ZAMARGU-4260 file (C-alpha; in steps of 0.2 Angstrom, whole numbers, plus 5000, padded with zeros to 4 digits):
<rodrens>
0) 4852/5033/5207 | 4863/5047/5198 | 4881/5052/5200 | 4891/5069/5198 | 4907/5067/5189
5) 4921/5071/5202 | 4938/5079/5200 | 4953/5073/5208 | 4958/5088/5221 | 4977/5081/5224
10) 4992/5084/5214 | 5004/5070/5215 | 5016/5069/5230 | 5028/5061/5222 | 5035/5069/5205
15) 5049/5060/5194 | 5061/5070/5184 | 5072/5064/5170 | 5088/5071/5165 | 5086/5083/5148
20) 5104/5074/5146 | 5116/5062/5155 | 5122/5070/5171 | 5140/5069/5177 | 5143/5052/5186
25) 5148/5053/5206 | 5159/5043/5215 | 5150/5033/5228 | 5151/5017/5237 | 5138/5003/5231
30) 5127/4998/5246 | 5122/4983/5239 | 5139/4975/5232 | 5151/4987/5240 | 5159/4994/5222
35) 5167/5009/5222 | 5169/5022/5208 | 5159/5033/5196 | 5140/5028/5199 | 5128/5035/5183
40) 5113/5045/5190 | 5096/5040/5182 | 5084/5052/5190 | 5077/5063/5203 | 5063/5061/5214
45) 5054/5075/5222 | 5041/5073/5236 | 5030/5079/5250 | 5025/5069/5266 | 5015/5074/5280
50) 5031/5075/5292 | 5038/5083/5276 | 5026/5097/5270 | 5042/5108/5262 | 5046/5090/5253
55) 5062/5084/5247 | 5072/5078/5233 | 5085/5064/5231 | 5095/5056/5215 | 5094/5037/5210
60) 5109/5032/5205 | 5114/5013/5196 | 5129/5003/5200 | 5139/4996/5185 | 5145/4980/5194
65) 5129/4973/5200 | 5116/4983/5190 | 5106/4987/5207 | 5099/5004/5210 | 5099/5014/5226
70) 5096/5033/5234 | 5113/5040/5242 | 5112/5034/5260 | 5096/5039/5268 | 5092/5040/5287
75) 5082/5022/5291 | 5063/5029/5295 | 5056/5025/5310 | 5046/5010/5307 | 5037/5012/5324
80) 5030/5027/5323 | 5012/5028/5331 | 5007/5044/5321 | 5003/5033/5305 | 4988/5026/5316
85) 4981/5043/5316 | 4982/5044/5298 | 4971/5031/5294 | 4984/5020/5285 | 4980/5003/5296
90) 4961/5006/5292 | 4966/5007/5275 | 4976/4992/5273 | 4965/4981/5284 | 4949/4985/5276
95) 4957/4986/5256 | 4967/4970/5261 | 4983/4979/5255 | 4995/4966/5248 | 4984/4952/5253
100) 4982/4943/5235 | 5001/4945/5234 | 5007/4936/5248 | 4994/4923/5250 | 4998/4918/5231
105) 5016/4917/5234 | 5016/4908/5250 | 5002/4895/5243 | 5016/4891/5229 | 5028/4883/5243
110) 5023/4865/5245 | 5025/4861/5265 | 5013/4850/5274 | 5002/4856/5289 | 5017/4860/5305
115) 5029/4867/5293 | 5037/4882/5305 | 5036/4898/5295 | 5044/4914/5300 | 5038/4932/5291
120) 5050/4946/5293 | 5041/4963/5291 | 5025/4954/5292 | 5013/4970/5294 | 4997/4968/5299
125) 4998/4947/5296 | 4989/4943/5282 | 5001/4931/5276 | 5003/4924/5292 | 4985/4923/5293
130) 4984/4912/5278 | 4997/4901/5282 | 4989/4896/5300 | 4971/4894/5294 | 4974/4889/5276
135) 4991/4879/5276 | 4989/4872/5294 | 5009/4880/5297 | 5017/4886/5314 | 5018/4904/5311
140) 5027/4918/5319 | 5030/4936/5314 | 5044/4949/5316 | 5039/4968/5314 | 5039/4984/5322
145) 5025/4994/5316 | 5010/4999/5325 | 5001/4989/5310 | 5008/4972/5318 | 5001/4977/5336
150) 4984/4978/5327 | 4986/4961/5318 | 4990/4951/5331 | 4975/4957/5341 | 4963/4956/5327
155) 4968/4942/5321 | 4977/4931/5337 | 4993/4929/5327 | 5011/4927/5337 | 5020/4944/5331
160) 5035/4950/5341 | 5036/4967/5340 | 5054/4972/5335 | 5067/4971/5320 | 5076/4955/5314
165) 5088/4948/5319 | 5090/4955/5335 | 5071/4953/5340 | 5070/4933/5336 | 5069/4923/5353
170) 5081/4908/5348 | 5089/4901/5334 | 5081/4887/5331 | 5081/4885/5311 | 5065/4888/5300
175) 5056/4879/5288 | 5050/4894/5277 | 5056/4912/5281 | 5046/4924/5271 | 5053/4941/5269
180) 5040/4952/5255 | 5044/4970/5251 | 5060/4970/5266 | 5074/4971/5257 | 5075/4987/5249
185) 5070/4997/5266 | 5088/4991/5273 | 5104/5000/5270 | 5115/4984/5267 | 5105/4971/5259
190) 5119/4957/5259 | 5120/4957/5278 | 5099/4953/5279 | 5101/4939/5265 | 5116/4932/5275
195) 5105/4932/5293 | 5091/4925/5285 | 5102/4911/5277 | 5108/4907/5294 | 5092/4904/5301
200) 5083/4893/5288 | 5084/4874/5289 | 5095/4864/5279 | 5080/4860/5267 | 5072/4874/5269
205) 5065/4889/5258 | 5067/4908/5257 | 5052/4919/5250 | 5059/4936/5246 | 5051/4948/5235
210) 5056/4968/5231 | 5052/4981/5218 | 5061/4977/5201 | 5075/4991/5200 | 5076/4987/5179
215) 5057/4997/5180 | 5066/5013/5185 | 5064/5016/5166 | 5056/5030/5155 | 5043/5017/5149
220) 5038/5013/5165 | 5022/5024/5168 | 5023/5036/5183 | 5010/5032/5192 | 5020/5015/5195
225) 5037/5022/5198 | 5031/5032/5212 | 5025/5017/5220 | 5040/5009/5218 | 5052/5023/5220
230) 5043/5026/5237 | 5057/5039/5243 | 5060/5041/5261 | 5058/5022/5264 | 5064/5014/5250
235) 5085/5012/5248 | 5091/4999/5237 | 5081/4992/5222 | 5087/4975/5216 | 5087/4969/5197
240) 5086/4951/5191 | 5103/4950/5191 | 5108/4959/5206 | 5097/4951/5218 | 5102/4931/5212
245) 5120/4938/5215 | 5116/4941/5232 | 5108/4925/5235 | 5121/4915/5228 | 5135/4924/5237
250) 5125/4920/5254 | 5126/4900/5248 | 5109/4898/5242 | 5113/4884/5228 | 5095/4883/5221
255) 5089/4901/5219 | 5073/4904/5206 | 5072/4923/5201 | 5057/4931/5192 | 5049/4944/5186
260) 5029/4948/5188 | 5025/4964/5184 | 5034/4977/5193 | 5041/4964/5207 | 5055/4953/5208
265) 5049/4935/5216 | 5064/4925/5223 | 5065/4908/5228 | 5080/4902/5237 | 5085/4887/5245
270) 5102/4876/5250 | 5094/4862/5241 | 5079/4861/5227 | 5063/4864/5234 | 5044/4858/5226
275) 5034/4874/5222 | 5017/4872/5215 | 5017/4881/5200 | 4998/4882/5196 | 4991/4899/5205
280) 4974/4895/5199 | 4974/4877/5207 | 4976/4885/5225 | 4962/4898/5220 | 4948/4889/5229
285) 4959/4886/5245 | 4961/4904/5245 | 4944/4910/5244 | 4939/4897/5256 | 4949/4907/5268
290) 4942/4924/5264 | 4924/4915/5268 | 4930/4908/5282 | 4938/4920/5291 | 4924/4933/5286
295) 4912/4922/5294 | 4923/4921/5311 | 4926/4940/5313 | 4914/4954/5318 | 4907/4959/5301
300) 4907/4979/5305 | 4926/4978/5310 | 4940/4982/5300 | 4946/4964/5296 | 4927/4960/5295
305) 4924/4971/5282 | 4939/4969/5273 | 4938/4948/5271 | 4920/4950/5268 | 4923/4964/5255
310) 4939/4954/5246 | 4927/4937/5247 | 4915/4947/5236 | 4927/4955/5224 | 4936/4939/5220
315) 4920/4928/5219 | 4914/4943/5206 | 4931/4941/5197 | 4928/4921/5196 | 4912/4925/5191
320) 4903/4913/5207 | 4887/4923/5206 | 4879/4913/5223 | 4895/4915/5233 | 4895/4936/5229
325) 4877/4934/5236 | 4881/4925/5250 | 4896/4939/5254 | 4886/4953/5250 | 4871/4947/5262
330) 4886/4947/5273 | 4893/4962/5270 | 4877/4975/5268 | 4871/4976/5286 | 4887/4978/5292
335) 4890/4993/5282 | 4874/4999/5285 | 4877/4996/5306 | 4895/5004/5305 | 4892/5018/5292
340) 4873/5021/5292 | 4870/5022/5274 | 4861/5008/5263 | 4874/5004/5248 | 4858/5000/5239
345) 4852/5017/5239 | 4867/5027/5238 | 4866/5039/5222 | 4881/5049/5223 | 4899/5050/5232
350) 4897/5068/5238 | 4911/5080/5230 | 4918/5085/5248 | 4923/5066/5252 | 4936/5069/5237
355) 4946/5080/5249 | 4944/5073/5266 | 4960/5065/5274 | 4961/5046/5275 | 4957/5045/5293
360) 4942/5057/5291 | 4936/5047/5276 | 4936/5030/5285 | 4922/5039/5295 | 4910/5040/5280
365) 4913/5026/5270 | 4922/5009/5270 | 4940/5013/5264 | 4936/4998/5253 | 4921/5004/5246
370) 4926/5006/5228 | 4929/4986/5228 | 4913/4983/5236 | 4904/4991/5223 | 4913/4987/5208
375) 4910/4969/5213 | 4890/4973/5215 | 4891/4982/5199 | 4897/4968/5191 | 4884/4955/5199
380) 4870/4967/5193 | 4878/4967/5175 | 4878/4948/5173 | 4860/4948/5177 | 4848/4954/5163
385) 4835/4960/5175 | 4848/4969/5185 | 4859/4976/5172 | 4851/4993/5169 | 4856/4999/5187
390) 4876/4991/5184 | 4881/5008/5175 | 4876/5019/5191 | 4884/5007/5204 | 4901/5007/5193
395) 4902/5025/5192 | 4899/5024/5211 | 4912/5012/5212 | 4925/5022/5202 | 4920/5038/5212
400) 4923/5029/5229 | 4940/5022/5223 | 4945/5040/5218 | 4942/5046/5234 | 4953/5034/5243
405) 4966/5036/5228 | 4965/5056/5234 | 4967/5052/5250 | 4983/5041/5248 | 4992/5051/5237
410) 4989/5066/5250 | 4999/5054/5262 | 5013/5052/5249 | 5005/5034/5248 | 4998/5024/5232
415) 4989/5007/5231 | 4990/4999/5212 | 4972/4991/5216 | 4963/5008/5220 | 4971/5018/5207
420) 4965/5005/5193 | 4947/5002/5202 | 4946/5022/5201 | 4948/5020/5182 | 4940/5005/5178
425) 4925/5007/5187 | 4923/5024/5179 | 4926/5014/5161 | 4911/5001/5164 | 4901/5014/5168
430) 4905/5022/5153 | 4902/5008/5144 | 4886/5002/5150 | 4880/5019/5146 | 4885/5017/5128
435) 4878/5000/5127 | 4861/5008/5128 | 4867/5024/5119 | 4860/5035/5137 | 4860/5053/5137
440) 4875/5052/5153 | 4886/5044/5140 | 4898/5058/5136 | 4899/5063/5154 | 4904/5047/5159
445) 4918/5047/5146 | 4924/5062/5149 | 4927/5056/5168 | 4940/5044/5162 | 4954/5059/5157
450) 4953/5062/5175 | 4959/5046/5181 | 4977/5037/5181 | 4978/5023/5167 | 4990/5019/5155
455) 4987/5028/5139 | 4983/5010/5128 | 4971/5005/5143 | 4963/5022/5142 | 4962/5020/5122
460) 4954/5003/5121 | 4940/5008/5134 | 4936/5022/5121 | 4936/5011/5105 | 4925/5002/5116
465) 4913/5014/5117 | 4914/5017/5101 | 4910/4999/5097 | 4896/4998/5112 | 4888/5015/5103
470) 4887/5010/5086 | 4881/4993/5091 | 4865/5002/5100 | 4862/5010/5085 | 4868/5028/5088
475) 4882/5029/5075 | 4882/5049/5076 | 4884/5048/5093 | 4900/5036/5092 | 4907/5049/5078
480) 4904/5062/5091 | 4915/5053/5103 | 4929/5048/5090 | 4931/5066/5087 | 4931/5072/5106
485) 4943/5061/5109 | 4955/5061/5093 | 4951/5042/5088 | 4954/5039/5070 | 4962/5021/5067
490) 4964/5009/5080 | 4983/5007/5084 | 4992/4988/5084 | 4996/4990/5104 | 4976/4987/5107
495) 4970/4972/5112 | 4966/4961/5095 | 4948/4958/5099 | 4945/4977/5102 | 4956/4981/5088
500) 4947/4970/5077 | 4930/4976/5084 | 4935/4995/5081 | 4938/4989/5064 | 4922/4981/5061
505) 4912/4996/5068 | 4922/5010/5058 | 4917/4999/5043 | 4899/5000/5048 | 4902/5018/5049
510) 4909/5021/5033 | 4895/5010/5025 | 4881/5021/5035 | 4874/5038/5029 | 4887/5051/5027
515) 4900/5038/5026 | 4914/5034/5013 | 4914/5017/5004 | 4931/5019/4999 | 4936/5018/5018
520) 4926/5003/5020 | 4938/4995/5006 | 4952/5000/5017 | 4946/4994/5032 | 4941/4977/5025
525) 4958/4973/5020 | 4965/4979/5036 | 4952/4964/5044 | 4955/4952/5030 | 4945/4950/5014
530) 4951/4934/5006 | 4938/4922/5008 | 4919/4923/5010 | 4920/4920/5029 | 4933/4933/5033
535) 4927/4948/5044 | 4930/4960/5031 | 4921/4953/5017 | 4904/4960/5021 | 4912/4976/5021
540) 4919/4977/5006 | 4904/4970/4996 | 4896/4983/5006 | 4905/4996/4996 | 4904/4988/4980
545) 4885/4989/4982 | 4887/5007/4989 | 4899/5013/4975 | 4888/5006/4963 | 4873/5015/4967
550) 4883/5029/4968 | 4887/5030/4950 | 4905/5024/4953 | 4907/5009/4944 | 4923/5012/4937
555) 4929/5012/4955 | 4925/4993/4955 | 4936/4987/4943 | 4953/4984/4953 | 4941/4972/4966
560) 4932/4962/4951 | 4944/4947/4956 | 4942/4949/4973 | 4925/4953/4975 | 4918/4942/4965
565) 4926/4927/4975 | 4918/4935/4990 | 4899/4930/4983 | 4902/4912/4983 | 4890/4903/4993
570) 4880/4920/5000 | 4863/4918/4999 | 4859/4932/5010 | 4854/4949/5003 | 4870/4957/5002
575) 4877/4942/4994 | 4864/4946/4979 | 4865/4965/4979 | 4883/4965/4978 | 4882/4950/4963
580) 4872/4961/4953 | 4883/4976/4958 | 4897/4966/4951 | 4889/4960/4937 | 4885/4976/4929
585) 4905/4981/4933 | 4911/4966/4925 | 4900/4966/4909 | 4902/4985/4905 | 4923/4987/4912
590) 4930/4969/4914 | 4942/4963/4901 | 4930/4951/4889 | 4941/4936/4891 | 4939/4936/4912
595) 4919/4939/4911 | 4913/4920/4911 | 4926/4918/4926 | 4921/4934/4934 | 4903/4930/4933
600) 4904/4912/4938 | 4902/4913/4958 | 4889/4928/4955 | 4870/4924/4960 | 4864/4931/4945
605) 4850/4927/4933 | 4857/4912/4922 | 4849/4922/4906 | 4860/4937/4910 | 4875/4927/4912
610) 4872/4919/4895 | 4870/4937/4888 | 4883/4943/4897 | 4897/4929/4888 | 4891/4931/4872
615) 4896/4949/4873 | 4910/4947/4879 | 4915/4933/4865 | 4908/4945/4852 | 4921/4958/4858
620) 4936/4947/4858 | 4931/4943/4841 | 4930/4963/4835 | 4946/4967/4844 | 4953/4952/4835
625) 4958/4944/4848 | 4957/4928/4841 | 4965/4913/4850 | 4957/4920/4865 | 4940/4920/4858
630) 4942/4902/4850 | 4946/4896/4870 | 4930/4904/4876 | 4920/4897/4861 | 4925/4880/4868
635) 4924/4881/4886 | 4910/4893/4886 | 4899/4881/4873 | 4895/4898/4862 | 4890/4889/4846
640) 4875/4881/4854 | 4870/4896/4864 | 4872/4907/4847 | 4860/4894/4838 | 4846/4894/4852
645) 4844/4913/4852 | 4835/4924/4837 | 4838/4939/4844 | 4852/4954/4841 | 4864/4946/4854
650) 4861/4927/4844 | 4864/4935/4826 | 4879/4946/4832 | 4886/4932/4840 | 4885/4921/4823
655) 4891/4934/4814 | 4907/4934/4826 | 4907/4915/4825 | 4909/4916/4804 | 4922/4930/4806
660) 4933/4921/4819 | 4931/4904/4808 | 4941/4915/4793 | 4952/4924/4806 | 4960/4909/4812
665) 4961/4897/4795 | 4975/4900/4783 | 4975/4919/4782 | 4980/4917/4762 | 4964/4910/4758
670) 4953/4924/4766 | 4949/4934/4750 | 4942/4918/4742 | 4933/4914/4758 | 4926/4932/4759
675) 4915/4930/4743 | 4901/4920/4750 | 4897/4932/4765 | 4887/4947/4765 | 4897/4959/4775
680) 4899/4978/4772 | 4915/4985/4764 | 4921/4991/4780 | 4921/4975/4788 | 4929/4966/4772
685) 4941/4978/4771 | 4948/4975/4787 | 4947/4956/4785 | 4957/4958/4771 | 4972/4968/4777
690) 4973/4956/4792 | 4975/4942/4783 | 4989/4950/4774 | 4996/4958/4791 | 4996/4940/4798
695) 5004/4933/4783 | 5019/4946/4785 | 5020/4943/4804 | 5021/4925/4801 | 5036/4929/4790
700) 5027/4924/4776 | 5034/4936/4764 | 5030/4929/4747 | 5012/4923/4750 | 5011/4943/4758
705) 5018/4949/4741 | 5006/4938/4730 | 4991/4942/4742 | 4995/4960/4743 | 4994/4960/4722
710) 4980/4952/4720 | 4969/4959/4734 | 4973/4977/4732 | 4982/4980/4748 | 4991/4995/4742
715) 4974/5002/4737 | 4965/4996/4754 | 4980/5004/4765 | 4980/5022/4754 | 4960/5023/4759
720) 4951/5029/4776 | 4956/5040/4791 | 4975/5041/4792 | 4973/5037/4810 | 4963/5021/4807
725) 4972/5007/4816 | 4965/4996/4802 | 4975/5008/4790 | 4991/5010/4800 | 4992/4991/4803
730) 4991/4989/4785 | 5006/5001/4779 | 5016/4995/4794 | 5016/4979/4784 | 5019/4985/4768
735) 5035/4993/4774 | 5040/4978/4783 | 5038/4969/4766 | 5047/4982/4757 | 5061/4980/4769
740) 5061/4961/4767 | 5055/4958/4747 | 5055/4975/4738 | 5064/4991/4740 | 5068/4996/4758
745) 5069/5014/4753 | 5050/5014/4750 | 5047/5010/4767 | 5051/5026/4777 | 5040/5036/4765
750) 5026/5024/4766 | 5025/5026/4784 | 5026/5044/4785 | 5009/5045/4778 | 5000/5038/4794
755) 5003/5041/4812 | 5010/5023/4816 | 5019/5024/4834 | 5035/5032/4837 | 5043/5013/4841
760) 5035/5006/4825 | 5041/5022/4814 | 5060/5021/4821 | 5060/5001/4818 | 5055/5003/4800
765) 5065/5018/4799 | 5081/5008/4804 | 5078/4993/4795 | 5079/5003/4779 | 5094/5011/4782
770) 5102/4993/4789 | 5097/4986/4773 | 5103/4998/4761 | 5119/4998/4768 | 5121/4981/4768
775) 5116/4981/4750 | 5129/4995/4746 | 5115/5005/4742 | 5125/5020/4751 | 5119/5037/4744
780) 5100/5030/4749 | 5106/5025/4765 | 5113/5043/4767 | 5097/5051/4761 | 5088/5041/4776
785) 5100/5046/4789 | 5102/5064/4784 | 5081/5063/4785 | 5079/5054/4801 | 5087/5054/4819
790) 5095/5039/4813 | 5110/5041/4826 | 5100/5047/4839 | 5087/5030/4838 | 5104/5020/4836
795) 5110/5024/4854 | 5095/5017/4861 | 5102/5000/4868 | 5091/4986/4859 | 5095/4975/4844
800) 5088/4988/4830 | 5098/5001/4840 | 5113/4989/4840 | 5111/4985/4820 | 5109/5002/4815
805) 5124/5007/4825 | 5135/4993/4816 | 5128/5001/4797 | 5132/5019/4803 | 5150/5014/4807
810) 5150/5003/4790 | 5143/5020/4780 | 5155/5030/4788 | 5170/5018/4783 | 5164/5018/4765
815) 5155/5035/4760 | 5161/5046/4775 | 5176/5049/4783 | 5184/5039/4796 | 5191/5052/4806
820) 5172/5055/4809 | 5171/5038/4819 | 5177/5044/4837 | 5163/5057/4836 | 5150/5044/4831
825) 5156/5030/4842 | 5153/5044/4857 | 5136/5043/4853 | 5133/5025/4853 | 5135/5021/4872
830) 5128/5005/4871 | 5141/4997/4859 | 5155/4987/4869 | 5174/4990/4870 | 5177/4976/4857
835) 5164/4983/4844 | 5171/5001/4847 | 5189/4995/4845 | 5186/4984/4829 | 5175/5000/4820
840) 5192/5012/4825 | 5203/4998/4817 | 5195/4996/4802 | 5195/5016/4800 | 5213/5017/4803
845) 5213/5004/4788 | 5204/5015/4776 | 5213/5028/4780 | 5229/5020/4775 | 5221/5014/4760
850) 5218/5034/4757 | 5238/5037/4760 | 5231/5048/4776 | 5245/5037/4789 | 5245/5051/4804
855) 5226/5052/4804 | 5225/5033/4803 | 5238/5031/4820 | 5229/5044/4829 | 5213/5033/4827
860) 5220/5019/4833 | 5229/5025/4848 | 5216/5024/4860 | 5210/5006/4855 | 5212/4993/4869
865) 5219/4979/4862 | 5214/4966/4877 | 5196/4971/4874 | 5197/4964/4855 | 5193/4948/4849
870) 5208/4938/4840 | 5203/4944/4822 | 5200/4959/4827 | 5216/4961/4836 | 5226/4956/4820
875) 5215/4971/4811 | 5224/4982/4824 | 5242/4973/4823 | 5241/4975/4804 | 5235/4993/4805
880) 5248/4999/4816 | 5261/4991/4805 | 5254/5000/4791 | 5256/5016/4800 | 5274/5011/4804
885) 5278/5006/4789 | 5272/5024/4781 | 5283/5032/4793 | 5297/5022/4790 | 5299/5014/4807
890) 5305/4998/4800 | 5309/4990/4816 | 5295/4993/4824 | 5286/4984/4808 | 5297/4970/4809
895) 5291/4966/4829 | 5273/4969/4823 | 5275/4957/4810 | 5281/4945/4822 | 5266/4947/4834
900) 5255/4945/4819 | 5263/4928/4816 | 5261/4925/4834 | 5243/4929/4834 | 5240/4918/4819
905) 5239/4930/4807 | 5235/4922/4787 | 5253/4920/4781 | 5249/4931/4763 | 5242/4945/4773
910) 5259/4946/4784 | 5271/4943/4768 | 5260/4957/4760 | 5264/4970/4773 | 5284/4964/4772
915) 5284/4966/4754 | 5277/4983/4754 | 5287/4988/4768 | 5304/4979/4761 | 5302/4988/4743
920) 5300/5006/4753 | 5315/5002/4763 | 5327/4999/4749 | 5318/5014/4739 | 5323/5025/4754
925) 5343/5017/4754 | 5340/5009/4770 | 5347/4993/4766 | 5351/4989/4783 | 5333/4988/4787
930) 5329/4979/4772 | 5341/4966/4776 | 5330/4962/4790 | 5315/4959/4780 | 5324/4948/4768
935) 5319/4931/4775 | 5300/4936/4773 | 5304/4941/4756 | 5315/4928/4748 | 5305/4914/4748
940) 5293/4921/4736 | 5308/4922/4722 | 5314/4905/4723 | 5316/4894/4708 | 5313/4910/4694
945) 5295/4910/4701 | 5286/4924/4689 | 5281/4940/4699 | 5264/4941/4695 | 5259/4957/4703
950) 5265/4975/4705 | 5268/4972/4724 | 5280/4955/4719 | 5287/4964/4706 | 5290/4979/4714
955) 5298/4969/4729 | 5308/4958/4718 | 5317/4974/4709 | 5322/4979/4726 | 5328/4962/4731
960) 5337/4961/4716 | 5345/4978/4722 | 5349/4972/4739 | 5358/4958/4734 | 5369/4966/4722
965) 5375/4978/4736 | 5390/4973/4746 | 5395/4959/4751 | 5384/4956/4734 | 5374/4938/4730
970) 5374/4941/4713 | 5367/4922/4710 | 5353/4928/4722 | 5352/4944/4713 | 5350/4936/4695
975) 5334/4925/4704 | 5326/4940/4710 | 5328/4951/4692 | 5322/4936/4684 | 5307/4931/4692
980) 5301/4953/4688 | 5307/4950/4670 | 5295/4934/4668 | 5282/4941/4677 | 5280/4954/4664
985) 5283/4942/4650 | 5270/4932/4656 | 5257/4947/4654 | 5268/4953/4636 | 5265/4947/4619
990) 5278/4947/4606 | 5281/4964/4599 | 5273/4973/4613 | 5280/4985/4621 | 5287/4983/4638
995) 5286/4994/4653 | 5303/5002/4659 | 5305/4992/4675 | 5305/4975/4665 | 5318/4983/4655
1000) 5329/4989/4673 | 5325/4971/4680 | 5332/4963/4663 | 5348/4975/4664 | 5350/4971/4684
1005) 5349/4952/4679 | 5362/4954/4665 | 5374/4963/4678 | 5371/4949/4690 | 5377/4936/4676
1010) 5391/4946/4672 | 5396/4945/4691 | 5396/4927/4690 | 5404/4925/4673 | 5391/4923/4662
1015) 5394/4938/4652 | 5389/4930/4634 | 5374/4923/4643 | 5369/4940/4650 | 5372/4948/4630
1020) 5362/4934/4624 | 5347/4937/4636 | 5347/4955/4632 | 5349/4954/4614 | 5333/4941/4614
1025) 5323/4952/4624 | 5327/4968/4610 | 5322/4957/4598 | 5306/4950/4607 | 5298/4967/4614
1030) 5298/4985/4610 | 5302/5001/4621 | 5319/4996/4626 | 5329/5013/4634 | 5340/5018/4621
1035) 5355/5017/4633 | 5352/4999/4634 | 5351/4996/4615 | 5370/5005/4613 | 5375/4994/4625
1040) 5369/4976/4618 | 5373/4983/4601 | 5385/4971/4590 | 5403/4978/4587 | 5407/4986/4570
1045) 5415/4973/4559
</rodrens>
């Protein structure tokens, strides 16, 4: 059989127009709940129909109160219009069994016994009534005004009243079951209908309602589904789950169950809780038996005979019941032959002109359910290996027959979901069957899919399955061509899981095939999962490894070594062997030597190769001075035994590495003596001597390192060889560190200047030398380093070395620089905290006070945050502020600061020293009032004639004496103060030495105090005694104390 793809001939008769921007609401009354007010406009629906050739367009609104959707008031159509019979609608409905599956499934759930009285409103042809009567044993009555009901009553022998509910109902006797499927959306007042149904239901009766789901009026719903749901001209109000439940409960139904099934709402309601048979699958045998029985009971060539027989065939094929399908086929084929004059088995094509025939005319040339019949037949053929080659062509015929029906319905503004689905799915199966054997017609079969309505996800699912079939059929180039034609790159997450995984698998196969990219295979393996040897992505990862190795891209395998090695475990196939060998080569040449034994362990390689690789890895570890790892490997891999057993280059290299490891892991101080017994070249000996020295330094054994360097000539070894030699660089660095610790730190920067040490090592050593020189008070040499290296820049880095260098820079500035430069220095050291910054400024201020630069000192400490300082630093800050205040004569502030110092717990001698200097300054300035405020802090130092032993005490003592002589004078206290000064000097003077001027002035003050206390003779005696004992007295004093002439 051959088939020519048919193209759709008819544009959609129903079009949905979504607004680009929200439309203005309109004030309307909701026909469902009666709510008044603004109603949002959701969309517009435009359509044409046989009796409306110029078309119409209506909006759909939503009710915020009850959530129902609705058209504005429409004229109720004449459902008794006989013209529909001329269109062939009734023949399609009967042959195709439109709505048959849904109504029988929903009625079948109602667990009521034989004899149950059932009323169906809007029963149409009567499939539901016939099922309830013949399959369930119920007593049934239907009400429907349509001509279809007349036909059904005659064809099936049913009791159907011609008319509208409730007016046509003969009496008010209650019914056990009332069914009104796809009815409520056709009426202008849904609430009134529900009330009438409730009134005619028995107290324990159950109501079955179905209606399109208004919530599906959404941009996400495919337009073909929306067209069937909206059905302009006949549908009026669209319920949502919430609005339908509200209607039923308002009508007095106490037990309501509403559920979504696809785009349909299904409701069961009763005054009491009624039992429902929830298992639809368990009811399927009864349904199929009813189909078969009715097919046998009716004229095979009649519309109902064809309909029941075709549906029995179709449902048997769905259940894979091929004997039942064959029985239905044997009943159906003669009927088609008798009525339509062709043999289904010899039909080769659906003529192109059938695609444009009206529905009634189409029924004259073929059964309107021919698509369903041929789809079931193709499924039956596919199930048998012997007949499967014929299945693809029959599927193609089925798709074309269903497409012709779909087009004829569309011209009547009608749509049938099953016809639409069969048009696509049969064409899809035809394409997949062609792809399965890589048939020449495969591209054409897939091209047909673009002409059939289907959800985009379903379409892409079929296309990917086609790619899968072509690859499995050994036609990778055709698979690539299909992918390119359809724009397929990666299977998306919305595809069925099985399709997505199979698609990734075939993409991996293509990536590993000729012209493929093994790197892409690795990415696909990750998407499939390649964590264990049994993971679906494992073969692709291993295959990619083999390809990359063969293509010379061994370095690309390095990131995969750990994962891939584990995937080889337990594989005994050729792929496992090839991947093991490819990985082994990459591991030997590119892996970290410490990982090589573990990586090789799961690989299926020659054991001798594995031993050689491990021994070589051990030798590499020793050569790289990775001694701890080498020791661990020697223990774990029995390196000694393997090395002793071999008399080849690998064995000799391993034994030498073992000897070197023994040296390297012992006490490094012993290396020079132990090397004397080994026949090693000079370069190796030099390397090991330097390694031992470096280990001593790195272990903090500086004294041992210094002796080692002297006895082993490390200085000489470090001075030879290429400056870029890592061994020389290590030696020079270790010598520089030794300079910092036990030698002269000033030598370290010059030492490392001769070799290209790393920038970080150069910084570390240079800063170490700088800090050590500052700490040793070798300030000039520290300044030299700071001027020759970017010490300030390095000190700004926030680490331990930077912090130490920052503190040393501050110290150097305080001692050997100008403290006023501290703010600029601190600006470049951002890592120092507020406390450290404040402390540095305080120390700078104290230094400036010592240099008699109080104004600069005051400016320096002005920005210091006292709260950020630790207590000791806070005391220093207060002392600096006191010194600045004293220098400016602000004695009152000094007094306050002294009290603060006392409260902060400053040492008493620190407070006394500040007080003494300030007191002396106040007296010398003649500010006796201010000096009096400090008297209490001064007097204890001069109690009991205690000698003033230093310059500060002597100056303060003299000032205290002067203060005590002022009015009101206290000469006794003045005497004590002056005496303390005189005695202090006397303690340092030998008889006959010249006393300083302050000694004599203090003596004069002491004598004045004695005179004022009435002790003139004592004063004179004291003066003359001092003149006799010491030289240097002023002439005025000598004259004053001279004895009177006799």
